[in-house]
NUFI-199036 format. One record per residue (C-alpha): residue in one letter; residue number from 1; z, y, x. Coordinates in steps of 0.02 Angstrom, whole numbers, plus 50000, padded with zeros to 5 digits. Example, Ala and Ser with C-alpha at 12.3 -4.5 7.8 and 13.67 -1.06 7.14 Angstrom:
- resn  resi  w  v  u
- a  1  50390  49775  50615
- s  2  50357  49947  50684
This chain:
- resn  resi  w  v  u
- m  1  53806  55632  38416
- v  2  53803  55523  38260
- k  3  53948  55402  38255
- t  4  53889  55252  38156
- y  5  54066  55200  38108
- l  6  54098  55365  38017
- s  7  54045  55404  37839
- e  8  54028  55570  37749
- e  9  54208  55548  37688
- h  10  54264  55536  37869
- n  11  54171  55697  37911
- i  12  54253  55788  37765
- f  13  54421  55726  37828
- r  14  54382  55793  38002
- t  15  54342  55965  37931
- s  16  54508  55961  37838
- i  17  54618  55916  37986
- r  18  54526  56033  38104
- k  19  54557  56177  37982
- f  20  54740  56126  37968
- l  21  54766  56117  38157
- t  22  54677  56281  38186
- k  23  54804  56364  38070
- e  24  54963  56265  38101
- a  25  54951  56208  38283
- l  26  54832  56311  38388
- p  27  54923  56480  38370
- y  28  55091  56401  38416
- f  29  55040  56278  38552
- e  30  55082  56393  38697
- q  31  55256  56419  38623
- w  32  55281  56233  38602
- e  33  55232  56207  38783
- e  34  55361  56335  38839
- e  35  55497  56262  38726
- r  36  55453  56087  38788
- i  37  55449  56015  38611
- i  38  55345  56015  38451
- p  39  55454  56064  38302
- r  40  55495  55937  38169
- e  41  55428  56058  38040
- f  42  55254  56029  38107
- w  43  55274  55841  38086
- e  44  55326  55869  37906
- k  45  55174  55979  37875
- m  46  55064  55840  37948
- g  47  55146  55719  37826
- e  48  55121  55834  37678
- q  49  54935  55841  37714
- g  50  54916  55652  37733
- f  51  54886  55658  37921
- l  52  55026  55537  37968
- c  53  54983  55351  37962
- p  54  54844  55368  37831
- w  55  54797  55185  37859
- v  56  54960  55123  37781
- a  57  54942  55037  37612
- e  58  54950  55148  37458
- k  59  55102  55057  37389
- y  60  55204  55128  37533
- g  61  55134  55303  37513
- g  62  54984  55291  37632
- l  63  54801  55316  37593
- g  64  54748  55140  37639
- v  65  54601  55202  37743
- d  66  54516  55127  37895
- f  67  54542  55158  38081
- g  68  54402  55287  38082
- y  69  54525  55412  38008
- s  70  54647  55376  38150
- v  71  54507  55408  38275
- i  72  54473  55578  38195
- i  73  54657  55627  38197
- n  74  54676  55578  38380
- e  75  54518  55670  38429
- e  76  54567  55830  38340
- l  77  54745  55825  38407
- e  78  54679  55806  38584
- r  79  54566  55957  38562
- i  80  54724  56061  38531
- g  81  54807  55987  38685
- s  82  54863  55826  38766
- s  83  55045  55863  38722
- m  84  55005  55812  38543
- v  85  55003  55631  38604
- g  86  55168  55587  38520
- i  87  55090  55602  38348
- g  88  54954  55478  38392
- l  89  55086  55362  38464
- h  90  55183  55371  38300
- n  91  55028  55347  38192
- d  92  54932  55212  38283
- i  93  55047  55130  38409
- v  94  55225  55119  38341
- v  95  55208  55112  38151
- p  96  55078  54971  38158
- y  97  55216  54858  38225
- i  98  55317  54887  38068
- s  99  55166  54862  37957
- s  100  55114  54700  38044
- y  101  55282  54617  38081
- g  102  55408  54700  37966
- t  103  55484  54618  37813
- d  104  55449  54688  37641
- e  105  55621  54768  37643
- q  106  55590  54849  37813
- k  107  55421  54915  37757
- e  108  55492  54988  37596
- r  109  55636  55068  37691
- w  110  55539  55144  37836
- l  111  55353  55163  37802
- p  112  55361  55299  37666
- k  113  55468  55409  37779
- c  114  55353  55378  37928
- i  115  55210  55441  37820
- s  116  55304  55595  37758
- g  117  55363  55647  37932
- e  118  55545  55622  37886
- i  119  55551  55481  38014
- i  120  55477  55504  38188
- s  121  55455  55343  38284
- a  122  55453  55286  38464
- i  123  55435  55124  38561
- a  124  55547  55085  38709
- m  125  55477  54965  38838
- t  126  55490  55050  39008
- e  127  55655  55042  39103
- p  128  55715  55132  39259
- g  129  55673  54980  39365
- t  130  55537  54901  39259
- g  131  55370  54978  39212
- s  132  55219  54866  39194
- d  133  55321  54707  39227
- l  134  55378  54686  39046
- a  135  55435  54507  39072
- n  136  55577  54569  39183
- i  137  55657  54698  39070
- k  138  55847  54701  39084
- t  139  55898  54769  38913
- i  140  55992  54630  38825
- a  141  56041  54599  38644
- k  142  56177  54472  38600
- i  143  56222  54418  38424
- d  144  56396  54461  38361
- g  145  56414  54414  38178
- e  146  56292  54519  38077
- y  147  56246  54628  38225
- f  148  56152  54629  38389
- i  149  56252  54707  38530
- l  150  56122  54800  38632
- n  151  56148  54853  38814
- g  152  56025  54934  38932
- e  153  55926  55090  38974
- k  154  55748  55145  38937
- t  155  55653  55288  39016
- f  156  55492  55390  38997
- i  157  55503  55367  38808
- t  158  55377  55473  38713
- n  159  55459  55556  38560
- g  160  55623  55514  38645
- i  161  55715  55668  38580
- h  162  55644  55678  38404
- s  163  55638  55492  38365
- d  164  55734  55426  38215
- l  165  55668  55248  38230
- i  166  55643  55162  38397
- i  167  55567  54990  38425
- v  168  55662  54924  38576
- a  169  55595  54781  38682
- c  170  55743  54680  38741
- k  171  55797  54506  38795
- t  172  55883  54403  38660
- d  173  55872  54251  38774
- p  174  55882  54311  38956
- s  175  55852  54135  39023
- a  176  55682  54116  38938
- g  177  55582  54248  39033
- y  178  55448  54332  38929
- k  179  55479  54204  38790
- g  180  55653  54279  38770
- i  181  55591  54454  38726
- s  182  55620  54518  38549
- l  183  55587  54683  38461
- i  184  55737  54767  38379
- v  185  55727  54928  38279
- v  186  55862  55053  38325
- e  187  55897  55196  38204
- r  188  55955  55370  38251
- e  189  56138  55354  38200
- t  190  56165  55181  38277
- p  191  56340  55171  38356
- g  192  56327  55152  38545
- f  193  56152  55229  38554
- s  194  56130  55395  38646
- r  195  55993  55496  38727
- g  196  55990  55549  38907
- k  197  55909  55710  38965
- k  198  55742  55772  38904
- l  199  55633  55735  39054
- n  200  55546  55878  39145
- k  201  55369  55817  39172
- v  202  55225  55885  39276
- g  203  55118  55897  39119
- l  204  55125  55861  38932
- h  205  55258  55996  38920
- a  206  55268  56007  38731
- q  207  55288  55818  38716
- d  208  55472  55769  38712
- t  209  55504  55627  38833
- a  210  55678  55559  38863
- e  211  55793  55425  38927
- l  212  55877  55312  38799
- i  213  56045  55230  38829
- f  214  56120  55081  38738
- q  215  56304  55045  38771
- d  216  56364  54906  38657
- a  217  56250  54978  38524
- r  218  56278  54889  38359
- v  219  56113  54853  38274
- p  220  56106  54753  38112
- i  221  56023  54583  38131
- s  222  55913  54636  37985
- n  223  55831  54761  38105
- l  224  55749  54621  38204
- l  225  55562  54650  38194
- g  226  55466  54490  38166
- e  227  55530  54329  38244
- e  228  55657  54319  38382
- g  229  55574  54278  38549
- k  230  55402  54334  38493
- g  231  55415  54513  38556
- f  232  55306  54491  38709
- y  233  55166  54416  38605
- y  234  55179  54559  38479
- l  235  55168  54687  38619
- m  236  55014  54603  38693
- e  237  54930  54596  38523
- k  238  54954  54782  38490
- l  239  54908  54844  38664
- q  240  54721  54833  38624
- q  241  54734  54975  38499
- e  242  54856  55074  38607
- r  243  54738  55072  38755
- l  244  54590  55116  38645
- v  245  54686  55268  38580
- v  246  54724  55323  38760
- a  247  54541  55304  38809
- i  248  54486  55407  38658
- s  249  54607  55546  38704
- a  250  54550  55546  38886
- l  251  54369  55559  38834
- v  252  54400  55704  38716
- a  253  54499  55792  38853
- a  254  54350  55771  38970
- e  255  54231  55839  38837
- e  256  54344  55990  38813
- m  257  54358  56022  39000
- l  258  54169  56014  39020
- q  259  54143  56143  38883
- l  260  54278  56257  38954
- t  261  54193  56249  39123
- i  262  54017  56280  39056
- d  263  54079  56432  38962
- y  264  54170  56496  39115
- i  265  54028  56479  39241
- k  266  53906  56562  39122
- n  267  54013  56719  39124
- r  268  54092  56720  39298
- k  269  53990  56815  39428
- a  270  53985  56795  39617
- f  271  53863  56868  39742
- g  272  53785  56971  39604
- k  273  53743  56828  39484
- t  274  53829  56705  39370
- i  275  53901  56548  39448
- s  276  53798  56443  39328
- t  277  53641  56490  39424
- f  278  53702  56405  39583
- q  279  53632  56233  39615
- n  280  53803  56161  39658
- s  281  53872  56217  39489
- q  282  53723  56144  39398
- f  283  53736  55978  39490
- k  284  53924  55964  39457
- i  285  53900  56001  39272
- a  286  53757  55875  39263
- e  287  53864  55741  39346
- m  288  54011  55771  39229
- a  289  53903  55779  39073
- t  290  53820  55614  39120
- e  291  53983  55522  39147
- i  292  54057  55592  38987
- q  293  53903  55537  38888
- i  294  53918  55362  38959
- g  295  54101  55361  38912
- r  296  54066  55422  38736
- t  297  53934  55288  38708
- f  298  54054  55153  38768
- i  299  54201  55219  38665
- d  300  54099  55230  38505
- e  301  54043  55051  38529
- l  302  54223  54992  38553
- i  303  54286  55089  38402
- a  304  54155  55006  38292
- e  305  54200  54834  38360
- h  306  54387  54865  38341
- m  307  54360  54918  38160
- k  308  54277  54748  38133
- s  309  54434  54664  38205
- q  310  54340  54597  38356
- n  311  54431  54548  38515
- i  312  54389  54685  38640
- v  313  54535  54664  38761
- t  314  54424  54654  38915
- k  315  54312  54799  38866
- v  316  54455  54908  38808
- s  317  54541  54878  38975
- m  318  54380  54935  39059
- a  319  54374  55089  38948
- k  320  54555  55136  38975
- y  321  54537  55120  39164
- w  322  54366  55199  39188
- i  323  54377  55341  39063
- t  324  54550  55399  39119
- e  325  54490  55398  39301
- m  326  54333  55491  39248
- a  327  54439  55621  39157
- k  328  54536  55651  39318
- r  329  54373  55678  39411
- v  330  54316  55801  39277
- a  331  54483  55893  39287
- a  332  54469  55913  39475
- a  333  54287  55967  39472
- s  334  54319  56088  39328
- m  335  54463  56171  39417
- q  336  54358  56189  39575
- l  337  54220  56275  39476
- h  338  54348  56393  39401
- g  339  54401  56443  39577
- g  340  54568  56530  39595
- y  341  54576  56570  39410
- g  342  54580  56386  39371
- y  343  54749  56376  39456
- m  344  54822  56509  39342
- e  345  54925  56454  39192
- e  346  54836  56570  39071
- y  347  54676  56471  39095
- p  348  54672  56312  38988
- i  349  54595  56210  39129
- a  350  54759  56223  39226
- r  351  54853  56136  39086
- r  352  54719  56003  39068
- y  353  54725  55973  39256
- r  354  54911  55929  39250
- d  355  54906  55839  39082
- i  356  54769  55714  39126
- p  357  54840  55609  39271
- v  358  54973  55519  39169
- m  359  54839  55441  39060
- s  360  54800  55322  39203
- i  361  54983  55271  39207
- y  362  55047  55246  39030
- a  363  54994  55107  38911
- g  364  54981  54998  39065
- t  365  54929  55068  39232
- n  366  54747  55063  39281
- e  367  54792  54935  39414
- i  368  54854  54822  39273
- m  369  54691  54856  39180
- k  370  54592  54794  39330
- t  371  54703  54640  39340
- i  372  54667  54600  39157
- i  373  54480  54627  39180
- a  374  54476  54514  39333
- k  375  54577  54378  39246
- n  376  54466  54381  39093
- l  377  54313  54368  39205
- g  378  54383  54205  39270
- i  379  54443  54269  39438
């Protein structure tokens, strides 16, 4: 399908990253899944090739390219496996906060290393008792001279183990509700900052996810990102792109699962003929292919609009909700068509089946997406 927002240069870039991932990621992905982490060396190789934050301005070491390159990177990473999600989070969710709200000094200090892979980033919003209800986070930062004293806990943090730079959502004015939320950047060696256990998830096994603990952590006041008390507004502003990235990944996962299943049923025999000749198999494939095509058409439209800086909050909420739910349906139907083999770890559909469900939870649950849609429709 021709993507109108992509040029020939984009297509050349896709060929380049696909070749790179085929050599540097695909042969090792099973091992990374078993080890429950992607090695830092891979991040550094991504950086060397210009595949980390290519949209960053050239003066900081980036390529200064458009969001279309980010789309390609996210699509190609997802084709390797959903556990590559932390790289997309670094590229297109966390680092944009620094680019948009950071001071010149912060950008000069952090952006070049984010591009090279020397710094791996994370964002810490979710807490043990607070998920989608960001306004009620309990992590607090109090000023003490030239430092913030940070106390609280965060959980389910993507890149939680590897991260060198963490944007922490916290309350600098606990009495002000969501207007008291600020974003503070915590660096790896910050006194009082520690990591809890690496969390053992149902899926996304190669993606390091962890708890973060702040016990009187001393963070320089100069690490405040943007203005104090504006954190909630910054988060809301950046969630459009975050949810678009999630929807793109879910769609690509669905496309991959469909192809896996088509290939399987063409070769698997039952009752003396291939499963693909059974009407039920044909109908299921037709249903999945139709939904995936609808999703692809919608996603491509949203990408083009996002690249034009249009406000697509309502539509991107629709895409994040509908496409992640569709991907779960595709996962279930694909496993069913694989039969017992689909439940075996050596078959890729098994991994996809357990990786997909969390997409309807992170970046705002699908229930929150429906709430946003309803609100924006005037209900």
